[in-house]
Each structure stands twice: as structure tokens, then as C-alpha cells.
C-alpha positions in Angstrom: 16.9 -68.3 -104.0 18.1 -69.1 -100.5 21.3 -67.2 -99.6 24.3 -69.3 -98.7 25.7 -68.6 -95.3 29.2 -67.5 -94.7 29.9 -70.7 -92.8 28.8 -72.9 -95.7 30.9 -70.8 -98.1 33.9 -71.4 -95.8 33.3 -75.1 -95.7 33.1 -75.3 -99.5 36.3 -73.4 -100.2 38.6 -76.5 -100.1 36.3 -78.2 -102.6 36.3 -75.1 -104.8 40.1 -75.1 -104.8 40.2 -78.8 -105.7 37.8 -78.1 -108.6 40.1 -75.4 -109.8 42.9 -77.9 -109.8 41.1 -80.5 -111.9 39.4 -78.1 -114.4 42.5 -77.7 -116.5 44.3 -80.7 -118.0 47.9 -80.3 -119.0 49.5 -82.3 -121.8 52.8 -82.3 -123.7 50.9 -81.3 -126.9 52.2 -77.7 -127.0 55.8 -77.5 -128.2 58.3 -75.1 -126.7 61.1 -73.1 -128.3 63.7 -70.7 -126.8 64.6 -67.2 -128.0 68.1 -66.5 -126.7 69.9 -63.1 -126.8 72.6 -62.4 -129.4 74.9 -59.4 -129.6 75.9 -60.3 -133.1 72.7 -60.4 -135.2 72.6 -62.2 -138.6 72.6 -60.7 -142.0 69.2 -61.4 -143.5 70.2 -63.1 -146.8 69.0 -66.7 -146.3 72.6 -67.9 -145.6 72.6 -69.5 -142.1 76.4 -69.5 -141.8 76.2 -66.5 -139.4 78.0 -67.3 -136.1 74.9 -66.6 -134.0 72.9 -69.5 -135.5 75.5 -72.1 -134.7 74.7 -72.3 -131.0 71.0 -71.4 -131.2 68.6 -74.1 -130.2 66.6 -75.8 -132.9 62.9 -76.5 -132.7 61.2 -79.1 -134.9 58.8 -82.0 -134.7 56.4 -80.6 -137.3 53.0 -82.2 -137.8 50.6 -82.4 -140.7 47.7 -79.9 -140.5 44.5 -81.1 -138.8 46.3 -84.3 -137.8 48.6 -85.8 -135.2 50.8 -87.4 -137.8 54.3 -86.3 -138.2 55.1 -84.3 -141.2 56.9 -86.3 -143.9 59.3 -83.4 -144.8 61.8 -82.2 -142.2 61.5 -78.6 -141.0 63.6 -76.9 -138.2 63.8 -73.4 -137.0 65.7 -71.2 -134.6 64.8 -67.9 -132.9 67.1 -65.2 -131.5 66.7 -61.6 -130.4 68.7 -58.5 -129.6 67.7 -55.2 -128.1 65.6 -54.2 -131.2 64.8 -57.2 -133.3 63.5 -60.8 -133.3 65.3 -63.1 -135.7 64.1 -66.4 -137.3 66.0 -69.0 -139.2 64.2 -71.9 -141.0 65.7 -75.0 -142.6 63.2 -76.9 -144.9 64.1 -80.0 -146.8 62.2 -81.4 -149.7 62.1 -85.0 -151.0 63.7 -84.0 -154.3 65.8 -81.2 -155.7 63.8 -78.0 -156.2 63.5 -76.7 -159.7 65.6 -73.5 -160.0 62.8 -72.1 -162.2 60.8 -71.9 -159.0 62.8 -68.9 -158.0 62.0 -65.7 -160.0 64.4 -62.8 -160.3 61.6 -60.2 -160.7 60.7 -58.3 -157.5 57.2 -59.1 -156.3 55.0 -56.4 -154.9 54.4 -56.6 -151.2 51.0 -57.9 -150.0 50.3 -59.5 -153.3 50.3 -63.2 -154.0 52.6 -65.3 -151.8 53.5 -68.5 -153.8 54.7 -72.0 -153.1 57.6 -72.8 -150.8 56.4 -70.2 -148.3 56.3 -69.8 -144.5 53.6 -68.4 -142.2 54.9 -67.1 -138.9 52.4 -66.3 -136.2 53.5 -64.4 -133.1 51.5 -63.4 -130.0 53.5 -61.1 -127.7 52.4 -60.5 -124.1 49.7 -58.0 -125.0 47.8 -60.8 -126.8 47.8 -59.4 -130.3 48.2 -62.0 -133.0 50.6 -61.0 -135.8 51.0 -63.0 -139.1 54.1 -62.7 -141.3 54.2 -64.7 -144.6 57.0 -64.9 -147.2 58.1 -67.2 -150.0 61.3 -68.0 -151.8 60.7 -65.3 -154.3 60.6 -62.5 -151.7 56.8 -62.0 -151.8 55.5 -60.9 -148.5 52.2 -60.5 -146.6 51.6 -59.4 -143.0 48.6 -58.8 -140.9 47.3 -58.0 -137.4 44.8 -60.8 -136.7 43.0 -60.9 -140.1 43.6 -57.2 -140.8 46.0 -57.1 -143.8 46.2 -53.3 -143.6 48.8 -53.6 -140.8 52.3 -53.2 -142.1 55.1 -54.4 -139.8 58.7 -53.5 -140.2 60.4 -56.7 -141.2 62.4 -58.4 -143.9 63.0 -62.0 -145.1 65.2 -63.8 -147.5 65.6 -67.4 -148.8 68.1 -69.6 -150.6 67.6 -72.8 -152.5 70.3 -75.4 -152.7 69.4 -78.7 -154.1 66.6 -80.1 -151.9 66.9 -77.6 -149.1 65.4 -74.1 -148.6 67.0 -71.9 -145.9 65.2 -68.7 -144.8 65.9 -65.9 -142.5 63.5 -63.2 -141.2 64.1 -60.1 -139.0 61.2 -58.3 -137.3 61.5 -54.9 -135.5 60.2 -55.4 -131.9 58.7 -51.9 -131.8 56.4 -52.8 -134.7 55.0 -55.6 -132.5 54.4 -53.2 -129.7 57.3 -54.6 -127.7 59.8 -52.3 -126.0 62.0 -54.9 -124.2 62.5 -58.6 -124.2 62.2 -59.7 -120.5 63.9 -63.1 -119.8 61.4 -65.7 -118.7 58.4 -64.2 -120.5 56.3 -66.3 -122.8 55.0 -65.5 -126.3 52.7 -67.6 -128.5 54.3 -68.8 -131.7 53.4 -71.1 -134.6 55.2 -71.7 -137.9 53.4 -73.1 -140.9 55.3 -74.5 -143.9 53.7 -74.5 -147.3 55.1 -76.7 -150.0 54.7 -76.8 -153.8 50.9 -77.2 -153.6 49.7 -77.0 -150.0 50.6 -76.9 -146.3 53.2 -79.6 -145.5 53.7 -79.0 -141.8 52.8 -77.1 -138.7 55.1 -76.7 -135.7 52.2 -76.7 -133.2 49.1 -78.8 -133.9 46.2 -76.8 -135.5 42.6 -77.7 -136.2 40.8 -75.5 -138.6 41.9 -71.9 -139.0 45.6 -71.1 -138.4 44.6 -67.8 -136.6 44.0 -69.5 -133.3 46.4 -68.6 -130.6 45.0 -71.2 -128.2 46.7 -73.8 -130.5 50.1 -72.1 -130.7 53.2 -73.3 -129.1 55.3 -71.4 -126.5 58.2 -69.1 -127.3 60.2 -68.6 -124.1 62.3 -65.4 -124.1 65.9 -66.2 -123.1 68.0 -69.4 -123.3 66.9 -72.7 -121.8 69.2 -72.1 -118.7 67.9 -68.5 -118.2 64.3 -69.6 -118.4 64.6 -72.4 -115.9 66.4 -70.1 -113.5 63.8 -67.3 -113.8 60.8 -69.6 -113.7 62.2 -71.8 -110.9 63.1 -68.9 -108.7 59.6 -67.3 -109.1 57.9 -70.6 -108.2 60.1 -71.2 -105.2 59.3 -67.7 -103.9 55.6 -68.4 -104.2 56.0 -71.7 -102.4 57.9 -70.0 -99.6 55.2 -67.4 -99.2 52.4 -69.9 -99.1 54.1 -72.1 -96.6 55.1 -69.2 -94.4 51.5 -67.9 -94.3 49.5 -71.1 -94.4 51.8 -74.1 -94.0 50.1 -75.5 -91.0 46.6 -75.4 -92.5 47.7 -76.8 -95.8 49.0 -79.9 -94.1 46.0 -80.4 -91.8 43.1 -80.1 -94.2 42.3 -83.4 -96.0 41.1 -81.7 -99.2 44.1 -79.5 -99.4 46.7 -82.2 -99.0 46.6 -83.2 -102.8 47.3 -79.6 -103.6 50.1 -79.4 -101.0 51.8 -82.3 -102.8 52.9 -79.8 -105.4 55.4 -78.5 -102.9 57.3 -81.8 -103.1 57.8 -82.1 -106.9 59.6 -78.8 -107.7 63.0 -80.4 -107.8 61.6 -83.2 -110.0 60.1 -80.7 -112.4 63.3 -78.9 -112.8 65.3 -82.1 -113.2 65.4 -82.6 -117.0 66.2 -86.3 -116.8 62.7 -87.0 -115.3 60.9 -86.2 -118.5 61.2 -87.7 -122.0 61.2 -84.3 -123.8 61.1 -80.6 -123.2 57.4 -80.3 -123.9 56.6 -82.9 -121.2 58.9 -81.0 -118.8 57.1 -77.7 -119.4 53.7 -79.4 -119.2 54.7 -80.6 -115.7 55.8 -77.1 -114.8 52.5 -75.6 -115.9 50.6 -78.2 -113.9 52.7 -77.2 -110.9 52.0 -73.6 -111.5 48.2 -74.3 -111.8 48.2 -76.1 -108.4 49.9 -73.2 -106.9 47.3 -70.9 -108.3 44.5 -73.1 -106.9 46.1 -72.7 -103.4 46.5 -69.0 -103.8 42.8 -68.6 -104.9 41.7 -70.7 -102.0 43.4 -68.5 -99.4 42.5 -65.3 -101.2 38.8 -66.2 -101.0 39.1 -67.3 -97.4 40.6 -64.0 -96.5 37.7 -62.1 -98.1 35.1 -64.2 -96.4 36.8 -64.2 -93.0 39.0 -61.1 -92.7 
């Protein structure tokens, strides 16, 4: 194999950066939800009249499993947190009143059968571990770390049935997820699966095949919408300023770097909500902008290594 000269490596760097830019495609497929802070946590009883839920943002748009079709039955959920817990509220509507006999009074042993009208919550905190929490309207529960059902998290859930609607609440101790603090602006993976009378009737984020696939999960952003755009926007602005201060002239001169440099011009557009049809599209544009920034950063990092 003939060694490649340093000069050839240097001339190839812009092309490498451009390839990095084009290797990842961004779409609006992955949904986004917000997890705002509350100083008045809910009582976990399935009653969503707690004051904290009134102003919490809803997430919805469930799809049928292994499909791009919208779920027939309406499902919405909200997520909050305080210093020690993550809280989830779910509103699930059926197409007919639910038979009261569906609900049993007897306590069901944990980690045994989880029946119909159940929910599967998948969470991936920053350390990359995938946790699964499952519960039904009778109070049956299952939890696992990836596919290991021996893991027992510290959490509780409760549901209520009124007519054609099931409301559920869950509370999970952050420490049992290996989380010591909720930093605004950080991202978790999340998916919520709704099971009906006989089978799955909706997934928040599109899935294909097994549900235990974090690459298909949506994004849970810690903090409110306003907090996240402030944190993410400020971080991106600082990266832009650093790149322009160090390499602004070269970015503008090199023909292969000009397409990458265009990302500097669309930051305000990305942060302007009116420019996008929905929140997922807005975050897809933000991720694309972040990817372009990374391509520039990689280019100059390698250039520095090859030509110190």
C-alpha cells in the first residue's frame, strides 16, 4: 500500500468534511417532548387534576406500530420533574366506554402478568442505559434494564377509568435510573407504547420490530420549551463565534467549505418557530445545523493535527 503524503491528506480534508456533512440525513420523524421542572409534584392516583399538570406541555401524534399511519385512538402524555423524581401523565381515549369489570380490585403481584389497557415507558438517560417500565389499569407492573427483568426500579403508577377514557400517572425516582441531577437542555431518549384490549394500539415514536431499540426513540428535552431553546441556542452561538474567530477567513475562502459555512447564516431561522410547521421539524433543522458545525470542527481538528 502506497502511503498518502501529508500534502494529499491536507488537500482531501475539505472533501472529508463535506462527506461528514452529507452522511447523516435529518428528518422530522423523531418526535420531541419537554420535561419542565415543578416544585409541586402530583399525587400518583391517576387523577390529573393536580395543578402541575395544567400548564405542562402535551405530546401526542401516536402512530400504529410498524407503520407510518396515525393511531386511530387518541393518546397524549405530559412529563415533569423535580429534584428527585420524573413524573408522567397519560390520557388515553377508547372508541367506546370501558367495561368496569376490566378493573380488578385484587392486588396483582409485581413482575407478573401485565394485562390489557397497559403502557410501556422506555427511558434512556444520558448514560445510554435503556429502562422499561410497564403498568396496566389494575396496578400490575413490570420493569427491566434493557431485557433484564431482574432490575427493580423505585417507581409507582396508578390509573383511573371514566367512561371511554383512562388516565394514568407514574412517578420514577431519578436515583434508580442512575441520575443525580436534571440539567436543563440535556436530552433523553423516550418512547411510550399504548396497549389496548388485545394488542398495541399506538407508539409515540415510530418503531419497526422490537420496541427495545433506542435508535427509534423520540427525544425528551429536560426543561421547558423556552429553557431548552435558550440553552441550546446559546451553546450553538458560542461554537459559531469560536469557529469564526479562529477560522473565519478560511471558511469563506475555500470553495468546498462554503456550503458548510452557510450554517452560520440560518441560526436565527432555526430558532424562529414560525419558520417550521411543527416542533419536530424545528428540532430536525437544529440537529442539521449542529451536524454542520461538527463537520467544520472535525475539519479544523484534523487540519491542526496534520499541520501543527
